[in-house]
C-alpha positions in Angstrom: -25.1 16.1 -7.2 -27.9 15.9 -9.6 -27.6 17.7 -12.9 -30.8 17.7 -15.0 -29.3 19.3 -18.1 -27.8 16.5 -20.3 -25.4 19.0 -21.9 -24.1 20.3 -18.6 -23.8 16.8 -17.2 -21.7 15.7 -20.1 -19.5 18.8 -19.9 -19.0 18.2 -16.1 -18.2 14.6 -16.7 -15.6 15.4 -19.3 -13.9 18.0 -17.1 -13.9 15.6 -14.1 -12.4 12.8 -16.3 -9.8 15.2 -17.6 -8.8 16.4 -14.1 -8.8 13.1 -12.1 -5.4 11.8 -13.4 -3.7 15.0 -12.3 -5.3 15.1 -8.9 -5.4 11.5 -7.7 -3.1 8.5 -6.9 -3.6 4.8 -7.1 -2.5 3.2 -3.8 -1.3 -0.4 -4.1 0.9 -2.8 -2.2 4.3 -3.8 -3.4 5.8 -7.3 -3.3 6.6 -6.8 0.4 3.2 -5.6 1.4 4.2 -1.9 1.7 2.1 0.9 0.3 3.0 2.7 -2.8 1.4 5.7 -4.6 1.3 5.8 -8.4 0.2 8.7 -10.5 0.2 9.6 -14.2 1.9 13.0 -14.6 2.7 14.6 -17.9 2.2 11.2 -19.7 4.7 9.5 -17.4 4.1 7.1 -14.5 5.5 8.3 -11.1 5.7 6.0 -8.1 6.3 7.1 -4.4 7.0 4.9 -1.4 5.8 7.6 1.0 2.6 9.5 0.9 3.4 12.3 -1.6 0.9 14.7 0.0 2.3 14.3 3.6 5.2 16.1 4.9 7.7 14.9 7.5 5.8 15.9 10.6 2.5 14.4 9.3 4.3 11.1 8.7 6.0 11.3 12.1 2.6 11.9 13.8 1.1 8.9 12.1 4.1 6.7 13.0 3.9 7.8 16.6 0.2 7.2 16.8 0.7 3.6 15.6 2.6 2.7 18.8 -0.1 4.0 21.1 -2.8 1.5 22.4 -5.8 3.2 20.7 -6.7 0.3 18.3 -9.1 -1.3 20.8 -10.9 2.0 21.4 -11.5 2.8 17.7 
C-alpha cells in the first residue's frame, strides 16, 4: 500500500503498531526443539505449546497429513 499523505501514513503506522501485539504471536522453539507461541496480552506474557488459533480437528488434520508420503511431491 502506498500512502502519499504523510499525516495519514503516520496515523496508519501508529494504529498498526498499536494493534500488532494483540493480533500476533512470536513463534519460537523451546529447549527440546518444539514450537511455542508467545503473545503479550493485557501487559502479561502468555505462552502456548499448541497453536492457539487451531482447534482440535485442525491439529488432528495436520498431524494426520504428516504421516502421508506427500513431502516428495511438494
